[in-house]
One Martini backbone bead per residue (centre of mass of N, CA, C, O) as a GRO file, in nm:
protein
  219
    1MET     BB    1   0.098   0.035   0.019
    2ALA     BB    2   0.058   0.360   0.010
    3LYS     BB    3   0.148   0.639   0.205
    4ASP     BB    4   0.082   0.836  -0.042
    5LEU     BB    5   0.005   1.003  -0.322
    6GLN     BB    6   0.289   1.005  -0.455
    7GLU     BB    7   0.336   0.700  -0.426
    8GLY     BB    8   0.085   0.616  -0.585
    9ILE     BB    9   0.166   0.748  -0.853
   10LYS     BB   10   0.426   0.587  -0.890
   11TYR     BB   11   0.293   0.309  -0.909
   12ALA     BB   12   0.097   0.372  -1.142
   13MET     BB   13   0.310   0.452  -1.358
   14ALA     BB   14   0.460   0.182  -1.358
   15LEU     BB   15   0.215   0.021  -1.467
   16LEU     BB   16   0.155   0.184  -1.727
   17GLU     BB   17   0.450   0.093  -1.839
   18ASN     BB   18   0.323  -0.225  -1.775
   19PRO     BB   19   0.073  -0.394  -1.918
   20ALA     BB   20   0.155  -0.691  -1.875
   21LYS     BB   21   0.135  -0.678  -1.563
   22VAL     BB   22  -0.155  -0.595  -1.543
   23ARG     BB   23  -0.273  -0.844  -1.683
   24GLN     BB   24  -0.154  -1.055  -1.492
   25ARG     BB   25  -0.294  -0.951  -1.229
   26VAL     BB   26  -0.588  -0.971  -1.325
   27ARG     BB   27  -0.585  -1.268  -1.397
   28ALA     BB   28  -0.512  -1.366  -1.110
   29ALA     BB   29  -0.766  -1.248  -0.975
   30VAL     BB   30  -0.976  -1.404  -1.139
   31GLU     BB   31  -0.874  -1.690  -1.071
   32ARG     BB   32  -0.907  -1.662  -0.765
   33LEU     BB   33  -1.209  -1.599  -0.765
   34ALA     BB   34  -1.299  -1.862  -0.922
   35SER     BB   35  -1.191  -2.062  -0.680
   36LEU     BB   36  -1.417  -1.984  -0.507
   37PRO     BB   37  -1.696  -2.139  -0.374
   38GLN     BB   38  -1.887  -1.861  -0.369
   39VAL     BB   39  -1.821  -1.852  -0.681
   40ASP     BB   40  -1.927  -1.779  -1.005
   41PRO     BB   41  -1.724  -1.824  -1.287
   42ASN     BB   42  -1.969  -1.722  -1.498
   43ARG     BB   43  -1.996  -1.420  -1.312
   44ILE     BB   44  -1.750  -1.233  -1.403
   45GLY     BB   45  -1.634  -0.900  -1.337
   46VAL     BB   46  -1.491  -0.583  -1.453
   47MET     BB   47  -1.419  -0.286  -1.249
   48GLY     BB   48  -1.321   0.070  -1.302
   49TYR     BB   49  -1.138   0.361  -1.178
   50CYS     BB   50  -0.917   0.494  -1.361
   51MET     BB   51  -0.686   0.283  -1.298
   52GLY     BB   52  -0.901   0.059  -1.298
   53GLY     BB   53  -0.999   0.124  -1.587
   54THR     BB   54  -0.733   0.049  -1.722
   55CYS     BB   55  -0.730  -0.245  -1.629
   56SER     BB   56  -0.990  -0.321  -1.775
   57LEU     BB   57  -0.887  -0.260  -2.065
   58GLU     BB   58  -0.645  -0.456  -2.064
   59ILE     BB   59  -0.813  -0.719  -2.028
   60ALA     BB   60  -0.972  -0.676  -2.287
   61ARG     BB   61  -0.724  -0.676  -2.483
   62ASP     BB   62  -0.643  -0.979  -2.375
   63GLY     BB   63  -0.962  -1.125  -2.389
   64ALA     BB   64  -1.115  -1.186  -2.117
   65ALA     BB   65  -1.067  -1.437  -1.956
   66GLY     BB   66  -1.340  -1.523  -1.747
   67VAL     BB   67  -1.514  -1.273  -1.857
   68ARG     BB   68  -1.839  -1.118  -1.897
   69GLY     BB   69  -1.757  -0.816  -1.795
   70ILE     BB   70  -1.682  -0.459  -1.875
   71VAL     BB   71  -1.586  -0.163  -1.678
   72SER     BB   72  -1.499   0.185  -1.761
   73PHE     BB   73  -1.383   0.468  -1.567
   74HIS     BB   74  -1.157   0.675  -1.690
   75GLY     BB   75  -0.984   0.522  -1.873
   76THR     BB   76  -0.709   0.457  -2.059
   77LEU     BB   77  -0.695   0.428  -2.404
   78ALA     BB   78  -0.412   0.412  -2.407
   79THR     BB   79  -0.133   0.192  -2.518
   80GLN     BB   80   0.177  -0.003  -2.505
   81LEU     BB   81  -0.017  -0.273  -2.601
   82PRO     BB   82  -0.112  -0.317  -2.886
   83ALA     BB   83  -0.224  -0.443  -3.146
   84VAL     BB   84  -0.104  -0.679  -3.376
   85ALA     BB   85  -0.044  -0.710  -3.683
   86GLY     BB   86  -0.166  -1.039  -3.764
   87LYS     BB   87  -0.310  -1.108  -3.510
   88VAL     BB   88  -0.484  -1.347  -3.325
   89LYS     BB   89  -0.818  -1.322  -3.181
   90ALA     BB   90  -0.975  -1.570  -2.971
   91LYS     BB   91  -1.319  -1.673  -2.879
   92VAL     BB   92  -1.573  -1.784  -2.682
   93ILE     BB   93  -1.926  -1.764  -2.729
   94ALA     BB   94  -2.259  -1.797  -2.618
   95SER     BB   95  -2.350  -1.597  -2.857
   96THR     BB   96  -2.490  -1.450  -3.183
   97ASP     BB   97  -2.598  -1.203  -3.086
   98GLN     BB   98  -2.580  -0.867  -3.095
   99ASP     BB   99  -2.497  -0.801  -2.804
  100THR     BB  100  -2.259  -0.996  -2.782
  101ILE     BB  101  -2.092  -0.908  -3.030
  102HIS     BB  102  -2.061  -0.610  -2.955
  103ARG     BB  103  -1.923  -0.651  -2.682
  104VAL     BB  104  -1.672  -0.809  -2.784
  105ILE     BB  105  -1.570  -0.596  -2.981
  106HIS     BB  106  -1.534  -0.366  -2.770
  107GLN     BB  107  -1.327  -0.540  -2.598
  108SER     BB  108  -1.116  -0.631  -2.857
  109VAL     BB  109  -1.121  -0.357  -3.020
  110GLU     BB  110  -0.976  -0.095  -3.141
  111VAL     BB  111  -1.018   0.218  -3.151
  112GLY     BB  112  -1.058   0.303  -3.503
  113SER     BB  113  -1.127   0.065  -3.648
  114ILE     BB  114  -1.164  -0.158  -3.928
  115LEU     BB  115  -1.437  -0.347  -4.020
  116HIS     BB  116  -1.467  -0.688  -4.144
  117THR     BB  117  -1.763  -0.835  -4.286
  118ASP     BB  118  -2.036  -0.978  -4.325
  119GLU     BB  119  -2.404  -0.980  -4.350
  120PHE     BB  120  -2.462  -1.028  -4.070
  121ALA     BB  121  -2.698  -0.887  -3.865
  122ALA     BB  122  -2.529  -0.852  -3.589
  123TYR     BB  123  -2.331  -0.618  -3.724
  124ARG     BB  124  -2.523  -0.412  -3.698
  125GLY     BB  125  -2.418  -0.085  -3.572
  126LEU     BB  126  -2.093  -0.043  -3.573
  127GLU     BB  127  -2.115   0.207  -3.706
  128GLY     BB  128  -1.922   0.503  -3.580
  129LEU     BB  129  -1.750   0.625  -3.318
  130PHE     BB  130  -1.544   0.360  -3.300
  131PHE     BB  131  -1.614   0.251  -3.600
  132ALA     BB  132  -1.552   0.109  -3.900
  133HIS     BB  133  -1.773  -0.045  -4.164
  134GLU     BB  134  -1.734  -0.338  -4.366
  135THR     BB  135  -1.888  -0.531  -4.636
  136VAL     BB  136  -1.971  -0.858  -4.750
  137ASN     BB  137  -2.171  -1.053  -4.990
  138HIS     BB  138  -2.208  -1.386  -4.984
  139GLY     BB  139  -2.499  -1.428  -5.103
  140ALA     BB  140  -2.370  -1.274  -5.380
  141ALA     BB  141  -2.069  -1.371  -5.427
  142GLU     BB  142  -1.909  -1.174  -5.225
  143PHE     BB  143  -1.549  -1.158  -5.119
  144VAL     BB  144  -1.434  -0.901  -5.282
  145ARG     BB  145  -1.400  -0.529  -5.212
  146ASP     BB  146  -1.174  -0.303  -5.219
  147GLY     BB  147  -1.025  -0.483  -4.975
  148VAL     BB  148  -1.280  -0.623  -4.878
  149THR     BB  149  -1.248  -0.894  -4.633
  150THR     BB  150  -1.271  -1.247  -4.477
  151ASN     BB  151  -1.055  -1.460  -4.563
  152GLY     BB  152  -0.848  -1.467  -4.335
  153ILE     BB  153  -1.037  -1.553  -4.091
  154GLU     BB  154  -1.151  -1.806  -4.238
  155SER     BB  155  -0.882  -1.957  -4.241
  156VAL     BB  156  -0.858  -1.982  -3.939
  157PHE     BB  157  -1.121  -2.145  -3.899
  158ALA     BB  158  -1.036  -2.383  -4.080
  159VAL     BB  159  -0.800  -2.480  -3.904
  160LEU     BB  160  -0.967  -2.538  -3.655
  161LYS     BB  161  -1.162  -2.746  -3.780
  162ARG     BB  162  -0.949  -2.949  -3.871
  163GLY     BB  163  -0.843  -3.007  -3.586
  164LEU     BB  164  -1.108  -3.102  -3.447
  165ILE     BB  165  -1.184  -3.324  -3.663
  166GLY     BB  166  -0.888  -3.459  -3.742
  167VAL     BB  167  -0.762  -3.484  -3.435
  168TYR     BB  168  -0.980  -3.467  -3.182
  169HIS     BB  169  -1.308  -3.499  -3.276
  170HIS     BB  170  -1.348  -3.358  -2.980
  171ALA     BB  171  -1.524  -3.083  -2.796
  172SER     BB  172  -1.602  -2.953  -2.516
  173PRO     BB  173  -1.745  -2.674  -2.392
  174LYS     BB  174  -1.551  -2.643  -2.146
  175HIS     BB  175  -1.270  -2.673  -2.350
  176LEU     BB  176  -1.285  -2.499  -2.612
  177HIS     BB  177  -1.106  -2.249  -2.534
  178ARG     BB  178  -0.838  -2.414  -2.539
  179TYR     BB  179  -0.835  -2.480  -2.837
  180VAL     BB  180  -0.846  -2.192  -2.938
  181ASP     BB  181  -0.585  -2.098  -2.801
  182GLU     BB  182  -0.396  -2.294  -2.944
  183PHE     BB  183  -0.447  -2.195  -3.241
  184ALA     BB  184  -0.373  -1.903  -3.196
  185PHE     BB  185  -0.084  -1.958  -3.108
  186ARG     BB  186   0.013  -2.102  -3.361
  187LEU     BB  187  -0.039  -1.863  -3.555
  188ASN     BB  188   0.131  -1.641  -3.393
  189GLU     BB  189   0.408  -1.840  -3.310
  190GLY     BB  190   0.463  -2.056  -3.573
  191ASN     BB  191   0.682  -1.924  -3.726
  192VAL     BB  192   0.948  -2.072  -3.902
  193GLU     BB  193   1.133  -1.808  -3.916
  194ARG     BB  194   1.159  -1.853  -3.630
  195HIS     BB  195   1.317  -1.931  -3.370
  196THR     BB  196   1.269  -2.187  -3.160
  197LEU     BB  197   1.337  -2.033  -2.892
  198ASP     BB  198   1.134  -1.805  -2.938
  199ARG     BB  199   0.881  -1.985  -2.936
  200LEU     BB  200   0.930  -2.107  -2.654
  201GLU     BB  201   0.920  -1.838  -2.504
  202SER     BB  202   0.625  -1.777  -2.573
  203PHE     BB  203   0.510  -2.022  -2.426
  204VAL     BB  204   0.614  -1.961  -2.139
  205ALA     BB  205   0.493  -1.672  -2.115
  206GLY     BB  206   0.187  -1.777  -2.149
  207THR     BB  207   0.191  -1.914  -1.841
  208ALA     BB  208   0.170  -1.669  -1.686
  209GLY     BB  209  -0.061  -1.681  -1.423
  210LYS     BB  210  -0.127  -1.989  -1.484
  211ARG     BB  211  -0.374  -2.250  -1.378
  212LEU     BB  212  -0.415  -2.620  -1.408
  213THR     BB  213  -0.591  -2.856  -1.264
  214TYR     BB  214  -0.712  -3.170  -1.258
  215LYS     BB  215  -0.972  -3.109  -1.108
  216ALA     BB  216  -1.068  -2.879  -1.298
  217TYR     BB  217  -1.059  -3.049  -1.563
  218ILE     BB  218  -1.284  -3.286  -1.466
  219GLN     BB  219  -1.540  -3.108  -1.361
   0.00000   0.00000   0.00000
């Protein structure tokens, strides 16, 4: 705990300069909360004001694993750890209704981004203050138009489906998010042009602050 305001500001600024540590600490807090017997792990949310709001935004940018909702009051929109072009961010969602899809997109996509989707009705209404939105009409056999396409992300989904059907054959709803995380990691970190030790380092770094016991796995 800080002794006074100035010391508190010093601690806060040090964290702001290290968003990876912020995300690690919030993930650890969520995992600890989910492990308590009196807590429903499927109904955990993250809310914060000012510095806490910034922490909420960072865990949203990190994918918000294990979190159903995020609220940020006056959190810092800028981050030193923005999304990397070409990186895949994937997660399992409970529903494909408009409210769910819009909430996940707002949690996961950087403000000011241009969204490319197909004509699925749940994507309607994304164009506005936070995002630009372009669509292709698959129903009319339109797959690319002036650089607007979903072919890249559909290829990612195809790799996932081939793995689930051809390798694992079955994935239970409970563990589906772990399969999704595995394939996202493979696509993001498996570039054979990178040195093997660099890829192994990415794997080890990805386990920081995470713990899966056999008991939790089989329950």
